[in-house]
TORSEMAR-389948 format. One record per residue (C-alpha): residue in three letters; y, x, z. Coordinates in steps of 0.2 Angstrom, whole numbers, padded with zeros to 4 digits, always signed. Each point is the difference from the previous one (the first is absolute). Last residue first. Layout:
% TORSEMAR-389948
ALAYXZ...
//
This chain:
% TORSEMAR-389948
TRP-0929+0604-0892SER+0013+0013+0000SER+0010+0008-0013LYS+0014+0013+0003LYS+0014-0004-0012LEU+0007+0010-0014GLY+0014-0006-0012PRO+0013+0011+0008ILE-0007+0014+0011LYS+0009+0000+0017GLY-0007-0017+0006TRP-0006+0008+0017SER-0018-0004-0004ALA+0002+0007-0017LEU+0008+0016+0007GLU-0015+0002+0012ARG-0013-0004-0013ILE+0008+0012-0013MET+0001+0013+0014ILE-0018-0001+0003ARG-0004+0001-0018CYS+0009+0016-0003ILE+0017+0002-0009GLY+0007+0004-0017LEU+0002-0018-0005HIS-0008+0000-0017ARG-0011+0015+0004HIS-0008-0008+0015TYR-0008+0014+0011ALA-0016-0004+0010ARG-0001+0018+0006PRO+0013+0014+0001ARG+0010-0007+0015GLY+0018+0007+0000THR+0006-0014+0011LEU+0015-0008-0009ALA-0002+0007-0018CYS-0019-0001+0000ARG-0008+0015-0008ASN-0005+0004-0018ARG-0009+0017+0001TYR+0006+0014-0012ARG-0014+0013-0005VAL-0004-0009-0016LYS+0017+0003-0007SER-0002+0019+0000SER+0014+0011+0006ASN-0009+0002+0017ARG-0013+0012-0009PRO+0014+0012-0004LEU-0001+0006-0018GLU-0012+0013-0005SER-0013-0013-0006LEU+0013-0005-0013LYS+0003+0018-0006ILE-0019+0002-0002MET-0001-0016-0010ALA+0015+0005-0011LYS-0009+0017-0003VAL-0016-0009-0005ARG+0009-0011-0012GLU+0008+0015-0009GLU-0017+0009-0001ALA-0008-0016-0007PRO+0013-0001-0015LEU+0011-0015-0001SER-0005-0016-0009VAL-0010-0007+0015ASP+0015-0002+0011GLU-0007-0003+0017SER+0006+0017+0007THR+0017-0002-0007LYS+0003-0017+0006LYS-0005+0005+0018LEU+0011+0015-0001GLU+0015-0011-0005ALA-0004-0013+0013ARG-0002+0013+0014LYS+0017+0008-0004SER+0008-0017-0001ALA-0007-0006+0017TYR+0002+0016+0010GLN+0015-0005+0011GLU-0004-0018+0000ILE-0018+0004+0007LYS+0007+0013+0012ALA+0012-0013+0007LYS-0014-0013+0002ARG-0011+0013+0009LYS+0014+0004+0012LYS+0001-0019+0004ASN-0019+0000+0003LYS+0001+0014+0012ASP+0014-0009+0009ILE-0010-0016+0002ALA-0015+0010+0006SER+0010+0010+0013VAL+0008-0016+0006LYS-0017-0006+0005ALA-0003-0018-0006MET+0006-0015+0010
//
């Protein structure tokens, strides 16, 4: 089980990302638009850098929904490899069976 503080911090980051998503996308679009003057693009880049760091998507960490484990995360199921194996052994994931030979 991951530290509760790490899980909470990640939840706060997710909220910040959603809060600033539209503003960040607008500024990013303006800064990358080659048809605009350079001064306007630089101003957009400065405003973008003044936004909170945790509002950036790359700072969000995918975590297991059951344990909070940050590594070996499976995007399709939203859980880590260890929980996939346990749930498969218990027969909780339809169509998935633990192999043995």
